[in-house]
N, CA, C and O atoms as a GROMACS GRO file, in nm:
protein
  372
    1UNK      N    1  10.668 -12.176   2.639
    1UNK     CA    2  10.634 -12.259   2.683
    1UNK      C    3  10.622 -12.295   2.553
    1UNK      O    4  10.597 -12.214   2.464
    2UNK      N    5  10.648 -12.486   2.523
    2UNK     CA    6  10.650 -12.470   2.300
    2UNK      C    7  10.508 -12.452   2.275
    2UNK      O    8  10.416 -12.495   2.345
    3UNK      N    9  10.499 -12.368   2.142
    3UNK     CA   10  10.395 -12.353   2.055
    3UNK      C   11  10.275 -12.538   2.032
    3UNK      O   12  10.155 -12.563   2.042
    4UNK      N   13  10.420 -12.632   1.992
    4UNK     CA   14  10.364 -12.764   1.969
    4UNK      C   15  10.322 -12.801   2.062
    4UNK      O   16  10.208 -12.812   2.016
    5UNK      N   17  10.308 -12.850   2.212
    5UNK     CA   18  10.281 -12.873   2.354
    5UNK      C   19  10.210 -12.833   2.441
    5UNK      O   20  10.265 -12.759   2.524
    6UNK      N   21  10.080 -12.859   2.458
    6UNK     CA   22  10.042 -12.838   2.581
    6UNK      C   23  10.092 -12.920   2.722
    6UNK      O   24  10.098 -13.042   2.733
    7UNK      N   25  10.108 -12.870   2.775
    7UNK     CA   26  10.103 -12.956   2.917
    7UNK      C   27   9.991 -12.910   2.992
    7UNK      O   28   9.970 -12.789   2.995
    8UNK      N   29   9.890 -13.016   3.073
    8UNK     CA   30   9.798 -13.015   3.095
    8UNK      C   31   9.749 -13.138   3.258
    8UNK      O   32   9.772 -13.251   3.298
    9UNK      N   33   9.697 -13.055   3.284
    9UNK     CA   34   9.658 -13.265   3.393
    9UNK      C   35   9.518 -13.262   3.368
    9UNK      O   36   9.447 -13.168   3.331
   10UNK      N   37   9.483 -13.405   3.399
   10UNK     CA   38   9.371 -13.500   3.367
   10UNK      C   39   9.342 -13.536   3.506
   10UNK      O   40   9.446 -13.547   3.570
   11UNK      N   41   9.206 -13.565   3.592
   11UNK     CA   42   9.157 -13.631   3.644
   11UNK      C   43   9.104 -13.745   3.637
   11UNK      O   44   8.992 -13.775   3.595
   12UNK      N   45   9.218 -13.833   3.693
   12UNK     CA   46   9.101 -13.981   3.698
   12UNK      C   47   9.054 -14.037   3.798
   12UNK      O   48   9.094 -14.004   3.909
   13UNK      N   49   8.959 -14.137   3.781
   13UNK     CA   50   8.869 -14.213   3.917
   13UNK      C   51   9.010 -14.311   3.923
   13UNK      O   52   9.091 -14.328   3.832
   14UNK      N   53   9.012 -14.365   4.055
   14UNK     CA   54   9.176 -14.460   4.090
   14UNK      C   55   9.132 -14.592   4.002
   14UNK      O   56   9.229 -14.661   3.971
   15UNK      N   57   9.014 -14.638   3.960
   15UNK     CA   58   9.046 -14.743   3.879
   15UNK      C   59   9.104 -14.737   3.724
   15UNK      O   60   9.187 -14.783   3.645
   16UNK      N   61   8.991 -14.641   3.743
   16UNK     CA   62   9.124 -14.584   3.567
   16UNK      C   63   9.231 -14.576   3.585
   16UNK      O   64   9.302 -14.645   3.512
   17UNK      N   65   9.301 -14.488   3.692
   17UNK     CA   66   9.474 -14.466   3.702
   17UNK      C   67   9.490 -14.610   3.744
   17UNK      O   68   9.594 -14.653   3.694
   18UNK      N   69   9.436 -14.691   3.808
   18UNK     CA   70   9.553 -14.857   3.804
   18UNK      C   71   9.559 -14.899   3.699
   18UNK      O   72   9.666 -14.934   3.650
   19UNK      N   73   9.441 -14.908   3.633
   19UNK     CA   74   9.439 -14.965   3.475
   19UNK      C   75   9.561 -14.916   3.361
   19UNK      O   76   9.639 -14.981   3.290
   20UNK      N   77   9.538 -14.780   3.379
   20UNK     CA   78   9.631 -14.743   3.249
   20UNK      C   79   9.810 -14.772   3.335
   20UNK      O   80   9.914 -14.781   3.269
   21UNK      N   81   9.799 -14.784   3.530
   21UNK     CA   82   9.917 -14.822   3.515
   21UNK      C   83   9.974 -14.990   3.450
   21UNK      O   84  10.064 -15.046   3.386
   22UNK      N   85   9.854 -15.011   3.517
   22UNK     CA   86   9.854 -15.170   3.431
   22UNK      C   87   9.878 -15.242   3.253
   22UNK      O   88   9.933 -15.340   3.202
   23UNK      N   89   9.774 -15.083   3.192
   23UNK     CA   90   9.816 -15.176   3.068
   23UNK      C   91   9.927 -15.001   3.028
   23UNK      O   92   9.890 -14.884   3.020
   24UNK      N   93  10.049 -15.060   3.015
   24UNK     CA   94  10.164 -14.919   2.945
   24UNK      C   95  10.161 -14.925   2.843
   24UNK      O   96  10.209 -14.843   2.764
   25UNK      N   97  10.104 -15.023   2.816
   25UNK     CA   98  10.175 -14.956   2.626
   25UNK      C   99  10.051 -14.841   2.568
   25UNK      O  100  10.061 -14.786   2.458
   26UNK      N  101   9.957 -14.820   2.644
   26UNK     CA  102   9.832 -14.735   2.634
   26UNK      C  103   9.822 -14.598   2.584
   26UNK      O  104   9.736 -14.553   2.660
   27UNK      N  105   9.856 -14.502   2.503
   27UNK     CA  106   9.881 -14.357   2.472
   27UNK      C  107   9.790 -14.277   2.547
   27UNK      O  108   9.715 -14.204   2.482
   28UNK      N  109   9.784 -14.277   2.664
   28UNK     CA  110   9.675 -14.162   2.762
   28UNK      C  111   9.651 -14.067   2.694
   28UNK      O  112   9.531 -14.042   2.677
   29UNK      N  113   9.716 -14.008   2.651
   29UNK     CA  114   9.774 -13.872   2.587
   29UNK      C  115   9.685 -13.848   2.452
   29UNK      O  116   9.623 -13.751   2.408
   30UNK      N  117   9.710 -14.015   2.393
   30UNK     CA  118   9.614 -14.011   2.284
   30UNK      C  119   9.459 -14.037   2.269
   30UNK      O  120   9.378 -13.987   2.192
   31UNK      N  121   9.448 -14.111   2.346
   31UNK     CA  122   9.351 -14.125   2.453
   31UNK      C  123   9.296 -13.991   2.432
   31UNK      O  124   9.238 -13.952   2.330
   32UNK      N  125   9.322 -13.919   2.546
   32UNK     CA  126   9.270 -13.828   2.557
   32UNK      C  127   9.262 -13.751   2.448
   32UNK      O  128   9.194 -13.657   2.491
   33UNK      N  129   9.289 -13.724   2.316
   33UNK     CA  130   9.290 -13.613   2.222
   33UNK      C  131   9.208 -13.690   2.102
   33UNK      O  132   9.176 -13.622   2.004
   34UNK      N  133   9.158 -13.878   2.109
   34UNK     CA  134   9.085 -13.909   2.056
   34UNK      C  135   8.906 -13.823   2.157
   34UNK      O  136   8.837 -13.735   2.105
   35UNK      N  137   8.889 -13.858   2.237
   35UNK     CA  138   8.803 -13.757   2.328
   35UNK      C  139   8.765 -13.638   2.266
   35UNK      O  140   8.650 -13.619   2.225
   36UNK      N  141   8.876 -13.537   2.257
   36UNK     CA  142   8.864 -13.401   2.244
   36UNK      C  143   8.791 -13.433   2.101
   36UNK      O  144   8.668 -13.437   2.094
   37UNK      N  145   8.865 -13.451   2.001
   37UNK     CA  146   8.789 -13.464   1.873
   37UNK      C  147   8.726 -13.504   1.892
   37UNK      O  148   8.682 -13.444   1.990
   38UNK      N  149   8.649 -13.604   1.865
   38UNK     CA  150   8.488 -13.658   1.952
   38UNK      C  151   8.429 -13.545   1.971
   38UNK      O  152   8.385 -13.474   1.880
   39UNK      N  153   8.425 -13.520   2.083
   39UNK     CA  154   8.379 -13.389   2.137
   39UNK      C  155   8.372 -13.211   2.044
   39UNK      O  156   8.293 -13.118   2.060
   40UNK      N  157   8.466 -13.223   1.969
   40UNK     CA  158   8.460 -13.129   1.888
   40UNK      C  159   8.352 -13.197   1.831
   40UNK      O  160   8.254 -13.200   1.905
   41UNK      N  161   8.337 -13.265   1.695
   41UNK     CA  162   8.250 -13.337   1.598
   41UNK      C  163   8.144 -13.295   1.691
   41UNK      O  164   8.062 -13.224   1.632
   42UNK      N  165   8.116 -13.313   1.818
   42UNK     CA  166   7.934 -13.350   1.851
   42UNK      C  167   7.936 -13.191   1.867
   42UNK      O  168   7.836 -13.125   1.839
   43UNK      N  169   8.058 -13.127   1.916
   43UNK     CA  170   7.996 -12.978   1.903
   43UNK      C  171   7.968 -12.868   1.762
   43UNK      O  172   7.918 -12.756   1.764
   44UNK      N  173   8.031 -12.965   1.617
   44UNK     CA  174   8.046 -12.926   1.539
   44UNK      C  175   8.195 -12.822   1.551
   44UNK      O  176   8.169 -12.708   1.512
   45UNK      N  177   8.292 -12.833   1.581
   45UNK     CA  178   8.385 -12.790   1.625
   45UNK      C  179   8.460 -12.874   1.446
   45UNK      O  180   8.448 -12.995   1.424
   46UNK      N  181   8.532 -12.775   1.342
   46UNK     CA  182   8.540 -12.820   1.225
   46UNK      C  183   8.776 -12.821   1.294
   46UNK      O  184   8.862 -12.732   1.283
   47UNK      N  185   8.786 -12.985   1.364
   47UNK     CA  186   8.917 -12.893   1.439
   47UNK      C  187   9.080 -12.923   1.298
   47UNK      O  188   9.190 -12.876   1.328
   48UNK      N  189   9.068 -12.974   1.210
   48UNK     CA  190   9.153 -12.864   1.119
   48UNK      C  191   9.131 -12.715   1.123
   48UNK      O  192   9.216 -12.638   1.166
   49UNK      N  193   8.988 -12.669   1.067
   49UNK     CA  194   9.021 -12.567   1.076
   49UNK      C  195   9.094 -12.480   1.266
   49UNK      O  196   9.197 -12.420   1.295
   50UNK      N  197   8.980 -12.518   1.338
   50UNK     CA  198   9.046 -12.462   1.467
   50UNK      C  199   9.226 -12.465   1.527
   50UNK      O  200   9.299 -12.396   1.598
   51UNK      N  201   9.233 -12.618   1.432
   51UNK     CA  202   9.404 -12.616   1.426
   51UNK      C  203   9.481 -12.489   1.377
   51UNK      O  204   9.553 -12.421   1.449
   52UNK      N  205   9.443 -12.454   1.187
   52UNK     CA  206   9.492 -12.382   1.124
   52UNK      C  207   9.502 -12.225   1.210
   52UNK      O  208   9.610 -12.167   1.210
   53UNK      N  209   9.361 -12.153   1.291
   53UNK     CA  210   9.354 -12.061   1.344
   53UNK      C  211   9.390 -12.020   1.461
   53UNK      O  212   9.393 -11.903   1.498
   54UNK      N  213   9.424 -12.143   1.541
   54UNK     CA  214   9.494 -12.149   1.609
   54UNK      C  215   9.685 -12.125   1.630
   54UNK      O  216   9.759 -12.070   1.711
   55UNK      N  217   9.702 -12.211   1.493
   55UNK     CA  218   9.840 -12.198   1.445
   55UNK      C  219   9.876 -12.076   1.391
   55UNK      O  220   9.994 -12.059   1.418
   56UNK      N  221   9.833 -11.987   1.331
   56UNK     CA  222   9.787 -11.874   1.242
   56UNK      C  223   9.861 -11.713   1.340
   56UNK      O  224   9.941 -11.623   1.316
   57UNK      N  225   9.755 -11.765   1.473
   57UNK     CA  226   9.789 -11.703   1.567
   57UNK      C  227   9.906 -11.680   1.660
   57UNK      O  228   9.956 -11.574   1.698
   58UNK      N  229   9.944 -11.831   1.695
   58UNK     CA  230  10.028 -11.866   1.731
   58UNK      C  231  10.190 -11.827   1.686
   58UNK      O  232  10.284 -11.793   1.758
   59UNK      N  233  10.183 -11.846   1.534
   59UNK     CA  234  10.277 -11.836   1.477
   59UNK      C  235  10.321 -11.589   1.478
   59UNK      O  236  10.420 -11.522   1.446
   60UNK      N  237  10.218 -11.563   1.519
   60UNK     CA  238  10.319 -11.442   1.510
   60UNK      C  239  10.274 -11.388   1.658
   60UNK      O  240  10.180 -11.435   1.723
   61UNK      N  241  10.355 -11.284   1.696
   61UNK     CA  242  10.399 -11.216   1.827
   61UNK      C  243  10.327 -11.166   1.903
   61UNK      O  244  10.335 -11.122   2.018
   62UNK      N  245  10.212 -11.181   1.786
   62UNK     CA  246  10.067 -11.100   1.890
   62UNK      C  247   9.986 -11.128   2.014
   62UNK      O  248   9.955 -11.062   2.113
   63UNK      N  249   9.962 -11.264   1.967
   63UNK     CA  250   9.908 -11.354   2.028
   63UNK      C  251   9.984 -11.464   2.137
   63UNK      O  252  10.098 -11.477   2.093
   64UNK      N  253   9.970 -11.545   2.256
   64UNK     CA  254   9.992 -11.667   2.320
   64UNK      C  255   9.824 -11.744   2.339
   64UNK      O  256   9.710 -11.698   2.325
   65UNK      N  257   9.879 -11.883   2.379
   65UNK     CA  258   9.759 -11.946   2.450
   65UNK      C  259   9.721 -11.916   2.488
   65UNK      O  260   9.604 -11.912   2.452
   66UNK      N  261   9.758 -11.848   2.620
   66UNK     CA  262   9.683 -11.767   2.723
   66UNK      C  263   9.602 -11.672   2.718
   66UNK      O  264   9.505 -11.673   2.794
   67UNK      N  265   9.628 -11.544   2.606
   67UNK     CA  266   9.563 -11.424   2.509
   67UNK      C  267   9.429 -11.502   2.458
   67UNK      O  268   9.314 -11.465   2.485
   68UNK      N  269   9.479 -11.664   2.344
   68UNK     CA  270   9.399 -11.688   2.313
   68UNK      C  271   9.236 -11.735   2.414
   68UNK      O  272   9.120 -11.696   2.407
   69UNK      N  273   9.295 -11.813   2.482
   69UNK     CA  274   9.204 -11.840   2.611
   69UNK      C  275   9.139 -11.702   2.662
   69UNK      O  276   9.023 -11.705   2.621
   70UNK      N  277   9.153 -11.624   2.708
   70UNK     CA  278   9.139 -11.499   2.789
   70UNK      C  279   9.039 -11.457   2.691
   70UNK      O  280   8.934 -11.414   2.738
   71UNK      N  281   9.050 -11.461   2.554
   71UNK     CA  282   8.983 -11.368   2.474
   71UNK      C  283   8.862 -11.415   2.380
   71UNK      O  284   8.778 -11.349   2.318
   72UNK      N  285   8.885 -11.566   2.392
   72UNK     CA  286   8.786 -11.632   2.318
   72UNK      C  287   8.725 -11.722   2.404
   72UNK      O  288   8.775 -11.755   2.511
   73UNK      N  289   8.580 -11.780   2.347
   73UNK     CA  290   8.470 -11.893   2.413
   73UNK      C  291   8.457 -11.948   2.253
   73UNK      O  292   8.383 -12.045   2.271
   74UNK      N  293   8.473 -11.946   2.172
   74UNK     CA  294   8.432 -12.038   2.032
   74UNK      C  295   8.493 -12.006   1.916
   74UNK      O  296   8.548 -11.896   1.907
   75UNK      N  297   8.492 -12.085   1.823
   75UNK     CA  298   8.570 -12.056   1.723
   75UNK      C  299   8.506 -11.947   1.638
   75UNK      O  300   8.576 -11.937   1.537
   76UNK      N  301   8.385 -11.844   1.630
   76UNK     CA  302   8.349 -11.738   1.582
   76UNK      C  303   8.461 -11.630   1.660
   76UNK      O  304   8.555 -11.580   1.598
   77UNK      N  305   8.437 -11.607   1.797
   77UNK     CA  306   8.529 -11.564   1.827
   77UNK      C  307   8.666 -11.545   1.802
   77UNK      O  308   8.711 -11.430   1.802
   78UNK      N  309   8.746 -11.650   1.780
   78UNK     CA  310   8.904 -11.662   1.738
   78UNK      C  311   8.898 -11.657   1.600
   78UNK      O  312   8.996 -11.612   1.541
   79UNK      N  313   8.788 -11.701   1.528
   79UNK     CA  314   8.798 -11.572   1.388
   79UNK      C  315   8.794 -11.467   1.356
   79UNK      O  316   8.838 -11.425   1.250
   80UNK      N  317   8.715 -11.371   1.486
   80UNK     CA  318   8.709 -11.238   1.482
   80UNK      C  319   8.833 -11.126   1.527
   80UNK      O  320   8.880 -11.016   1.498
   81UNK      N  321   8.848 -11.245   1.621
   81UNK     CA  322   9.016 -11.213   1.650
   81UNK      C  323   9.085 -11.211   1.567
   81UNK      O  324   9.135 -11.102   1.540
   82UNK      N  325   9.120 -11.320   1.492
   82UNK     CA  326   9.231 -11.307   1.363
   82UNK      C  327   9.192 -11.190   1.202
   82UNK      O  328   9.247 -11.195   1.092
   83UNK      N  329   9.088 -11.101   1.248
   83UNK     CA  330   9.077 -11.060   1.136
   83UNK      C  331   9.138 -10.945   1.164
   83UNK      O  332   9.142 -10.895   1.276
   84UNK      N  333   9.217 -10.873   1.009
   84UNK     CA  334   9.288 -10.748   1.077
   84UNK      C  335   9.283 -10.663   1.107
   84UNK      O  336   9.376 -10.587   1.134
   85UNK      N  337   9.098 -10.632   1.116
   85UNK     CA  338   9.096 -10.503   1.133
   85UNK      C  339   9.093 -10.549   1.328
   85UNK      O  340   9.088 -10.444   1.392
   86UNK      N  341   9.095 -10.685   1.428
   86UNK     CA  342   9.013 -10.665   1.482
   86UNK      C  343   9.177 -10.690   1.580
   86UNK      O  344   9.188 -10.725   1.697
   87UNK      N  345   9.295 -10.655   1.474
   87UNK     CA  346   9.420 -10.708   1.556
   87UNK      C  347   9.483 -10.629   1.634
   87UNK      O  348   9.551 -10.538   1.588
   88UNK      N  349   9.474 -10.647   1.740
   88UNK     CA  350   9.572 -10.554   1.840
   88UNK      C  351   9.603 -10.631   1.927
   88UNK      O  352   9.523 -10.697   1.993
   89UNK      N  353   9.753 -10.634   1.939
   89UNK     CA  354   9.836 -10.685   2.000
   89UNK      C  355   9.794 -10.723   2.174
   89UNK      O  356   9.717 -10.652   2.240
   90UNK      N  357   9.856 -10.837   2.222
   90UNK     CA  358   9.807 -10.834   2.391
   90UNK      C  359   9.941 -10.762   2.409
   90UNK      O  360  10.047 -10.747   2.348
   91UNK      N  361   9.874 -10.720   2.542
   91UNK     CA  362   9.961 -10.616   2.613
   91UNK      C  363  10.011 -10.740   2.727
   91UNK      O  364   9.946 -10.798   2.814
   92UNK      N  365  10.134 -10.752   2.691
   92UNK     CA  366  10.212 -10.822   2.802
   92UNK      C  367  10.293 -10.723   2.898
   92UNK      O  368  10.350 -10.628   2.846
   93UNK      N  369  10.303 -10.744   3.060
   93UNK     CA  370  10.318 -10.686   3.178
   93UNK      C  371  10.477 -10.760   3.206
   93UNK      O  372  10.539 -10.736   3.310
   0.00000   0.00000   0.00000
């Protein structure tokens, strides 16, 4: 999996899907990222800090995105995971 892009599935209502098919100039991925940024702000998540920490974790061979998803549930968990004293390489079978 590329570190810079993750593909996911998003469910939309039929009317939304039809509208998106009409408005082909709309960047649905951009709308999704914008909505996520709004939700991060609402939940007091500093997006630039999150991006920096995730990139730091993925830059090393210790963690992949699945590891981060399994081992963390908030920004504090991610910060703790990346502290040198807590750094345990993920076990891949």
